C-alpha positions in Angstrom: -33.5 46.2 34.7 -34.7 43.2 33.0 -32.2 40.2 32.9 -31.8 38.4 29.7 -31.2 34.6 30.3 -27.7 33.5 29.3 -28.9 30.8 26.9 -31.3 33.1 25.1 -28.6 35.8 24.8 -26.1 33.1 23.4 -28.6 32.0 20.8 -29.2 35.6 19.8 -25.7 36.2 19.3 -25.2 33.3 17.2 -28.2 34.3 15.0 -26.3 37.5 14.4 -23.1 36.0 13.3 -22.3 36.1 9.7 -23.1 32.8 7.9 -19.6 32.5 6.5 -18.1 32.2 10.1 -20.2 29.2 11.0 -20.1 27.7 7.5 -18.5 24.1 7.8 -16.0 25.1 4.9 -14.4 27.8 7.1 -14.2 25.8 10.5 -10.5 25.4 11.3 -9.2 21.8 11.3 -10.1 20.1 14.6 -10.5 16.6 16.0 -14.1 15.5 16.4 -13.0 13.1 19.2 -9.9 11.9 20.9 -8.9 8.4 19.3 -7.2 7.3 22.3 -10.2 8.0 24.8 -11.9 4.8 23.6 -10.6 1.3 22.9 -10.2 0.3 19.1 -13.2 -1.3 17.6 -13.6 -5.1 17.9 -11.9 -6.5 14.8 -14.7 -9.1 14.2 -17.1 -6.3 13.6 -15.0 -4.9 10.8 -15.1 -5.8 7.2 -12.5 -8.6 6.3 -13.1 -8.7 2.7 -12.1 -5.2 1.8 -9.5 -2.6 2.9 -9.4 1.2 3.5 -6.8 3.2 1.4 -5.1 6.2 3.2 -3.0 8.2 0.8 -0.8 10.9 2.3 -1.0 13.9 0.1 1.4 17.0 0.6 2.6 18.3 -2.9 0.0 20.5 -4.8 2.2 19.9 -7.9 1.3 16.2 -7.6 -2.5 16.7 -7.4 -3.0 15.4 -11.0 -1.0 12.2 -10.1 -3.0 12.0 -6.9 -6.2 12.1 -8.9 -5.2 9.4 -11.2 -4.0 7.2 -8.3 -7.2 7.7 -6.3 -9.2 6.8 -9.4 -7.4 3.5 -9.8 -8.1 2.6 -6.0 -11.5 3.7 -6.0 -12.8 2.3 -9.4 -10.5 -0.5 -10.4 -10.2 -2.5 -7.2 -13.1 -4.5 -5.8 -11.0 -4.8 -2.5 -11.2 -1.3 -1.7 -13.9 -0.1 0.6 -13.0 3.5 0.8 -10.2 5.8 -0.1 -9.2 8.7 2.3 -6.8 11.5 1.3 -4.8 12.8 4.2 -3.6 16.2 3.3 -0.7 17.2 5.3 0.5 20.5 3.7 -0.7 23.2 6.1 0.0 26.0 3.5 -2.6 24.6 0.8 -5.5 26.8 0.5 -9.0 25.8 1.3 -10.1 26.4 -2.2 -7.4 24.1 -3.6 -8.7 21.4 -1.3 -12.3 22.0 -2.3 -11.3 21.7 -6.0 -9.5 18.5 -5.0 -12.5 17.3 -3.4 -14.8 18.1 -6.4 -12.4 16.4 -8.9 -12.1 13.3 -6.9 -15.9 13.0 -6.9 -16.1 13.0 -10.6 -13.1 10.7 -11.1 -14.3 8.1 -8.6 -18.0 7.9 -9.8 -19.4 4.4 -9.4 -16.5 3.3 -7.2 -15.4 3.4 -3.6 -16.2 6.7 -1.8 -13.3 9.1 -1.8 -12.9 11.8 0.8 -10.3 14.5 1.7 -9.3 15.3 5.3 -7.1 18.2 6.0 -4.6 17.1 8.8 -4.3 19.4 11.7 -0.6 19.7 11.2 2.1 18.2 9.0 3.1 15.6 11.6 3.9 12.2 10.0 2.6 10.6 13.1 -1.0 11.5 11.8 -0.7 9.2 9.0 -1.5 6.5 11.6 -4.4 8.1 13.4 -7.1 5.8 14.2 -10.5 7.1 12.6 -14.2 6.3 13.2 -14.5 6.2 9.2 -12.3 3.1 8.9 -14.8 0.2 8.9 -12.2 -2.5 7.7 -9.8 -4.8 9.5 -7.0 -3.7 7.1 -5.8 -0.5 5.8 -3.5 0.4 2.9 -1.1 3.3 3.8 0.6 4.8 0.8 2.3 8.0 -0.5 0.8 10.3 -3.2 3.6 9.4 -5.8 3.1 5.7 -5.8 1.0 4.3 -8.6 0.3 0.5 -8.2 -1.7 -1.6 -10.5 -5.0 -3.1 -9.3 -3.8 -6.8 -9.7 -0.7 -6.2 -7.4 -2.7 -4.6 -4.9 -5.4 -7.3 -4.8 -2.6 -9.9 -4.6 -1.0 -8.2 -1.7 -4.2 -7.9 0.1 -4.7 -11.6 -0.4 -1.3 -12.3 1.2 -2.3 -10.1 4.1 -5.6 -12.0 4.5 -3.5 -15.1 5.1 -1.2 -13.2 7.4 -3.2 -10.5 9.1 -0.7 -9.7 11.9 2.0 -9.1 9.6 3.0 -5.9 7.6 2.8 -6.4 3.9 4.2 -4.4 1.2 6.3 -3.9 -2.0 9.1 -1.8 -0.7 11.6 -3.4 1.8 14.5 -2.1 3.8 16.8 -3.5 6.4 18.6 -2.5 9.6 22.2 -3.5 10.3 24.7 -2.8 13.0 27.9 -0.8 12.5 30.4 -2.4 15.0 33.1 0.2 14.7 30.7 3.1 15.2 28.6 1.2 17.7 25.3 2.3 16.2 22.4 1.0 14.1 22.2 1.8 10.3 19.5 1.8 7.8 20.3 0.0 4.6 19.0 -2.0 1.7 20.1 -5.5 1.2 19.4 -8.3 -1.5 19.4 -11.1 1.0 17.2 -10.0 3.9 14.9 -7.3 5.1 13.3 -6.3 8.3 11.0 -3.2 7.4 8.3 -2.4 5.0 8.1 1.3 3.9 4.8 3.3 3.8 5.4 4.0 0.1 2.7 1.2 0.2 2.0 -0.7 3.3 -1.0 -3.1 4.3 -1.6 -3.5 7.8 -4.1 -4.4 10.5 -6.3 -1.2 11.4 -5.8 -2.1 15.0 -2.0 -1.2 14.7 -3.2 2.5 14.2 -4.4 2.6 17.8 -1.2 0.8 19.1 1.0 3.4 17.3 -1.0 6.5 18.2 -2.0 5.6 21.7 0.2 3.0 23.2 3.8 3.9 21.8 6.1 5.9 24.0 5.6 9.6 23.5 9.4 10.1 23.2 9.3 7.9 20.2 6.6 10.0 18.6 8.3 13.2 19.4 11.4 11.9 17.5 9.3 11.4 14.4 8.2 14.9 14.7 11.6 16.2 15.4 13.1 14.6 12.4 10.0 14.8 10.2 10.9 11.2 9.2 11.0 7.6 10.4 7.2 7.0 11.0 7.4 3.9 9.0 10.4 2.7 10.8 8.6 3.2 14.1 5.5 1.4 12.9 7.8 -1.6 12.0 9.0 -1.4 15.6 5.5 -1.5 16.9 4.3 -4.4 14.9 7.4 -6.6 15.3 7.5 -5.9 19.0 3.9 -7.1 19.2 4.1 -10.3 17.2 7.8 -11.1 17.3 8.0 -11.5 13.5 9.1 -9.6 10.5 7.3 -8.3 7.8 6.3 -9.9 4.3 7.6 -8.6 1.0 5.5 -9.3 -2.0 6.2 -9.2 -5.7 4.2 -6.8 -7.8 2.7 -8.4 -10.9 3.4 -5.4 -13.1 5.7 -3.3 -11.1 4.7 -0.4 -8.9 5.6 3.0 -10.4 7.4 5.2 -7.7 7.2 8.6 -9.2 9.0 10.2 -6.3 12.2 8.1 -6.6 15.1 10.5 -7.4 16.3 7.7 -9.9 13.1 8.1 -12.0 13.0 10.6 -14.7 11.3 13.6 -13.4 11.5 12.2 -10.0 10.2 14.8 -7.2 11.9 13.5 -4.2 12.6 16.9 -3.0 9.0 17.7 -2.4 8.1 15.0 0.0 7.7 15.5 3.8 10.7 13.7 4.9 13.1 14.2 2.0 16.5 15.4 3.1 18.8 14.7 0.3 22.1 12.9 1.2 21.4 12.7 4.8 18.5 10.6 4.4 20.0 7.2 5.1 22.1 8.6 8.2 19.0 10.3 9.6 17.0 7.0 9.4 19.8 5.0 10.9 19.8 7.5 13.8 16.0 6.9 14.3 16.7 3.2 14.5 19.4 3.8 17.2 17.1 6.1 19.2 14.0 3.9 18.9 16.4 1.0 20.2 17.7 3.1 23.1 14.0 4.1 24.1 12.7 0.6 23.9 15.6 -0.9 25.6 15.5 -3.8 23.0 15.7 -4.4 19.2 12.3 -5.8 18.1 13.0 -5.8 14.3 13.1 -9.3 12.8 14.6 -10.3 9.5 12.7 -12.1 6.8 14.5 -13.6 3.8 11.9 -14.3 1.0 9.4 -12.6 -1.2 5.9 -13.9 -1.9 5.1 -14.1 -5.7 1.7 -14.9 -7.3 3.2 -17.7 -9.5 5.4 -20.9 -8.7 6.1 -21.3 -12.4 9.0 -23.2 -13.7 12.3 -21.4 -13.8 13.8 -23.4 -16.5 14.8 -21.5 -19.6 13.9 -23.0 -23.3 15.2 -21.9 -26.6 12.7 -20.3 -29.0 14.5 -19.3 -32.1 17.2 -17.0 -31.3 16.2 -16.3 -27.6 15.3 -18.0 -24.4 12.0 -17.9 -22.6 10.7 -19.6 -19.6 9.7 -23.1 -20.4 6.2 -23.0 -19.0 5.2 -19.8 -21.1 4.9 -21.7 -24.3 3.5 -25.1 -25.6 6.0 -27.7 -25.0 6.4 -28.7 -28.6 7.2 -25.1 -29.8 10.8 -25.0 -28.6 13.7 -27.0 -27.6 14.6 -27.3 -23.9 18.2 -26.1 -23.0 
């Protein structure tokens, strides 16, 4: 009996397979490489004058909003090198994502390249996966329901370039300690903050590797178990590395948060980590557990906000109203 070589037989079987089986569109999601098997790229070899935008997408209902947001990043911001949509909803059909990719191509013509990556699961930890396609020293991580203006993002990026080891963002929160309950709580204070949220966060791309590959697995499992707190954990990772807190910046025109429940038509319930009234408690529990696992509290407070103007704060009378004195010619009103 004639023996057919195994390699030849394998090639023959592949040739007989239907084209749809081996088409790239029908391949299941998989990692092309293990990001933790190689060290992070040399930061000096990465671009310092631009950043990579990572938008976490989940809600199909928000796709029109996602398209407009991606277009702003891609076309209106010279500081953006590339836009990557990280699609985290495993139930979304392939056709929907194909249509999204085509629409993104049309709205980002002439701007930074925009791509869609289907995440292998809904894990929030995957927002911080190191990727070969990231060629910049800085990344901007944001939600799909945040609409910033170009001037505010460019200003925040300039603040980051002056403070490349820090987390930079527009949304801040704080940790505090409940003495009677003997546990940490998650809160929002007007006088201090210790965390920047992933609603919009600018950070060194090197921190993606530290989060994914050097963070204790028990902490990562906690994020998966609660489907929450990945941003808190990133603040733990960075603050522990540099022993300094994040930096809050002021938006020039305001950053629209379409997912905030206080906003008309807010869609907070469709987000990956939304849990109604238990949200604050669950995040406080995360802080308590991260502290237990780490054996220390690395979060550091900061007390100020960086703004784009150091204009005069004095108010001057103009007719029947008061305006900032440096906004009008000095001879056009009386100083109060």
